[in-house]
N, C-alpha and C positions, 0 to 999 in steps of 0.2 A: 383393460378394465373388465372385471367380471360382472355378472348379472346384478348382484346386490349393490355393487359400486355404481353401476349405471342407474339403478332405481334411485339411489341416494342422490346422484347428480341431478336427476330429473325432479327431485323433491316429492317422490311418490311414497316413500316409507314414513309412516307415522309411529306405529308401535310394533314391536316384535316380542315374542315370548322367550326366545332363546336365539339370539343373533349368531353366536359362535356355532351352536349346534346345527342351525339351519345352513350356515355357510359350509360346514363340513359335509352335510348331507348332499347339498347341491354339487359340491366338488367331487364327491366320490362316484356318483352315478346319477342318471336321470331319475327323477321322482315323479309321482303323480300328485296333483294338487287340485283344489276345487274352489269355485266361487258360485254363490247361488243368488237367485232372484225370485221373489214371490210374485205370482201373476195377479196382482191387485187391479190391473187394467189389461186391455188387450194389446198394449204396446208399451215398450220401454220409452223413457225419455233420456235426454242427454245426461241427466244426473246419474243414470245407471252405468254410463259408459266406462268410466275410469277403472273400476275393479276388473271388468272383463278385458279391457285393453291391456291391463297389467298382467292378467292371466295369459293373454296372447304373447306377451314379451317372454314369459317363461317357456311357452311352446317354441318360440324362435330360438331359444337356447337349448333345445333338445328335450325339454320336460313335457309330460303328458297332462294337458288340461282336462278336467272334468267339469262340465257345465251343468249345474243343477237348476232345474226349474221347479219351484216349490208347490206342486199341486196339492200337497197335504198341508204344509205350513201356510199356504195362501188361504186355506179354509179356516184357519185359526186367527191369524193376525198378529204381527209383531208389535209389541208395546213400545219398542224403541222410538224415541222422539215424539211420542203421542201423549197427550194429557188426558185423553178419554178413550173409551172403547171404540174399536173399529166396527163398522157395520159389516156383519158377516155376509159373505157372498155364497151363492148357491153352487153346488157341485158343477152344474152345467156351465155356469158363467166362468168358473175357474178353469174348467177344461177348455173352453173356447179361448180364454186368455192364454193358457199354456201354448196352444197351437200358434197363436199370433206371435208370441215371444220367441218360440223356437225358430221360426223363420228368420227373425232378426239376428239371433245369435249365430245362425248358420253363415251369415255374411262376414263374421269377424274371425272365425276359426277355420283351420284346416282339419278336415275329418278323415283324410286319407294319410297313408304313410306310417312309418314306424312309430311316431309319437302323435298319431292322429287323435283329435279331441273325442271325448266321449260325452254324450248328452244323456242325463238321467232325470227322472221325475220322482221326488220322494214319496209321492202317493203310491208308487209301485210297492214300497215296503212298509209304509206307515198306514196306508189305507185299509189294509186287511188285518192289521194287528188288533187283537182283542184287548179289552181294558185290563184284564187280569195279567196278561203277558207284559203289557206296558208297565204296569205298576211293579210287578215282581222283577222283571229283567232290566228295566231301565230306571224307573222312579226310585227304586231301592238304593241306587248308587248316588243320588243327588240330594244333598242335605238341604232342608228348608232354610236354615241359617245361611248357608252358602248362597242360596238364591236371593234371600232378602238383602244381602250385601251388594247385589248387582245394582248399578245405577238405574238401569231400565225398569227394575222392579221397585226399588226404593223410592224413585221419583213419583211413582203412581200410588203409593200407599195412602197418602192423604186424600187424593181425589177418588181413589177406588180402582181396583183391578179385579176382573173376574178370574176364576180358577182356569178358565179357558186360556186367556192370555198369559196367566201366570205360568202355564206349562209350555209356552212357546219355546222358551230357551232349552227345555228338555228335548223337545222334538228336534230342534236344530242340532243339539248335541248328539242325538241319535243318528242324524244324517252323517255327521263326521265319523262316528263309530262304524256305521254301515259301510261307508266308503273306504275306511281304513281296513276293514275286514275283507271286503270283496274286491277292492281295486288297489290295495296297498297305498292308499292316499295318505300322504305324510304332512300336508300343509293345507290350511284354509286361509284364504285371503278375503277381505271385505272392507267396506267403508269403516271409518272410525267409530260409527255408532254400533257396529257389530262386535266390538271387542268383548263384551260380556257374553254374547252367544258363542263366540269362538272359544273363549277360555272354558266355557261349560263343556264344550265338546272335548277339549283336551283333558279336563277333569274326568269325564266319563271314560275316555280311552285309558287313562292312567289306572282307574279302578277296575276296569273289566279285563284289560289285556295283561299278559304276563309282565312282571317287573322288568324295567328297562325298555319298554316300548317307546319309540321315538315319534313324536308328532309336534307340529309347530303351528303358530298363528302369526299373521302379519296383517296390519291394517293400513289403510291409505287415508291421507288427510282429506278433510272436507274441502271441496273446491270453492274458492272465494273470489270475489272481484275486488280490484284495488279501491273502487269507490264505495265499497261497503254494501252495495246492493246484491241481491241474491243471484247466484249463477244459474243459468238455464231458464230464466223467466223472461218473457217479452210482454208487451202490452196485451197481446192476445192470449197469453197463458204459457204453458209449458212448451218446450221444443221437443216434439215427439220424433221417434225413429220411423213411425208409420207414415208413408208418404201421403196417405189419405187424411191424416190429422195435421201434419206439417209438411207442406210440399217440399220437394228437393230445392226449389228456388228459395223458399223461406228458410230452409235449413242452411243453405249456402250463405244467404244474407246474414243470418245470425252470426256466423263465424267471421265473415268479412267485416262486420261492424265491431269487432273486438277492439277495445281500447288499446292504445300503445302500451299502457302500463301493464296490461294482462297478456299480450299476445305471445311473448317469449315463453312465459310460464305455460301457456296452453300448448305451444309447440312442443315443449318438453314432455308434458304429461299425456297429451292426446294423440301425438303422431309418432311414427317410427323413424323419423328422420335422424340422421347421424348427428353426433355432437358438433362436427365441423360445419354441417349445413345450418344447424340452428344458430351457431355462433356467428356465421355470416349474416343470417337474417337479423340477429340481434344488432349487429353493426349497422345494418340498413335502417333499422328502427331509429337508431341514434343519429345517423347522418342524413338519411333521406326519408323522414317519416311521412312526407306528403305522397310518396309513391306507394305506400302501404303494401310493400312486397311481402312482408311477413304475414299480414292478414290474408292476402290472396293465396299464399301457399297453404296456410292453415285451413281455409275454406275448401280449397281443392282436395287436400288430403282427406279431410273428414267426409266430405260429400261423396268422394269416390269410394271410400271404404264402406259407407252405409248404403248408398244408393246406386253405386256403379258408375262407370265411365260415361255411358249415354246420358244419364240424368245429370251428371256434372256438366257436360257440354251444353245441355239444354239450359241449365241454370245460368251458365256463363252467357249464353246467347240472349236470354231474357234480360239479364243485368245490363249487357251492352246496349240492347235495344232501348231500354228505358233511359239509360244515361244519354244516349244520342237523340232520343225522340223518334227513332225509326221503328215505330211499333207495327207498321204494316208488314215488316219482315217476319213477324211472329205468326205461328199457327194458332188456331182456336184453342188447342190444348195448352199451348204456352201462355196465351193470354189468360186463361183460367187460373194458371199458377201465379203469374206475375201481378194480376189484378184481383187476387182473391179477396183482399180486405178493403178495396176502394169502394166508394158508393156506387151503386148500380141502379139502373132504371130500365124497365121493360117498355120498349117503344110501342106506342099505339098507332104507329104509322105516321107520326109527325114528320113530314118530309122537309118542311121549312126549318132551317137551322135556328132561327130566332124562336120559333114556337117550341122546338125541342129543348133549347136552353132553359126556357121558362118551365116547361112541363117536368123536366128532370131536376129542377131546382138548382141548376148550375148558375143561372143568373136570376135575380129576384123579380125582374120585370122585363117586358119587351123593350122598354126604353134602355134599360141597362144592358140588355143583351145586344142591342144594336151598337151601343157605345163600345162594348167589349170587342165586338167583331171589328168595328172601324179602327180601334186602337191596336189591332193585331194581337189581342190577348187570347184568342181562341184558336185552337188547332183541332183538326179532325184527322185522326190516325197519323199524327205527327206533322201534318201539312197546315200551315197557317192560312186561315180563311179571313179575308177582309171585305167580302161582299155580303152585305146584310140580306140580300135576296137569295143567297145560296140555298139550294134545295138538295137534300141527300138523296142518293139513288142506290141501286144495288151494288154499284162499284165501291161504295163507302162501307160495305159490310165485309169484314174479314172472315173468310170461309163461310160467308152467308149468315154468320151468327152474331158478330160483335162490331161495334164502332167505338173507338176510344176518343173521347173528347177531353181536352185539357183547357182549363181556364187559368191564365197566369202561368207561373213557373211550375207549380207542384199540384194543383188541384185537378186530379183526374176523376173522370166518371166513366163507368162502363155501361154502354148502351147495349141491351140484349134484344134479340128479335125472336 
């Protein structure tokens, strides 16, 4: 099975500009291809992953990936999928965002070897271009009628679009032309919302380059969930690749909580597992869904790829400790990850457990607190306490920083000191 057949089996291909032409080019010799991301934040989220993982698949088949971070286009703003103008970012903010995103992309690609990835920033060629050169050498080749026919432009005509965002597709077209000329880049890939921008690049190459110049575009379908809810969102917001925004434990938990109806599709598009391995996991979903083998593999593969083996093992350890109730086995750093979103209370040295339950609003009154303790509903660091006179000491503080109190089966509270 060749690369394009593999992508089709995984459900990754949405649109292609010239399927046969691309197939012939890939079979003749290795090509260079690119995918880009605008630094609108200092981190990517999992909604950005699929195009870059697809780019990585091409690298595994011997082709050279070019990873573009849009330091210039990030200053303009892509009108795709937006009903109103984006708020412009400062150059300093965009440059800081570029630095953060570059670090994340470095975990996905191999930068050494014969087909080592190349990372570029379009600010390097667009930032210094003067307006007259832009209009004469680039703008002259892109017709206004051609641009008005683009969905991303046409959808904004009623609500309004500035000339700044109107020119975004030209800037991205210029990226494709620059990479074609300087890196022999023959293919751009992106999400389905990038089809208009990709074809603008092909149009510019066709007009500027000698007749017969070959370049291609390929888009990837929007990732959806079987229940109709938006992929990549949780109650606390987006799932970021930055461990400071979404901890490795939270990242791991997002994938392990994937629904049975979605997990095989996600294994196909987000992991590099073989067809045979995925088919075995598909069988496990059908025959032993309660074991959640597929979800565990999915969570392990993605967490290892983005955060590394050590962070994966830490996430597994936290998950097992919370499932078993053995929270005392966790370090302070692991507790901060695992209990990031639970209610917290800073102790004012209440040593008596009853007083602490009331002060931390775990129990509504001292009477209820005593009843909860007597009924065995309260645990301290995973240990059930039934003595209402119990007083906390330094030994109840994990690493001297935290105590974990649970009331009932699921209500955790993090006590800080």
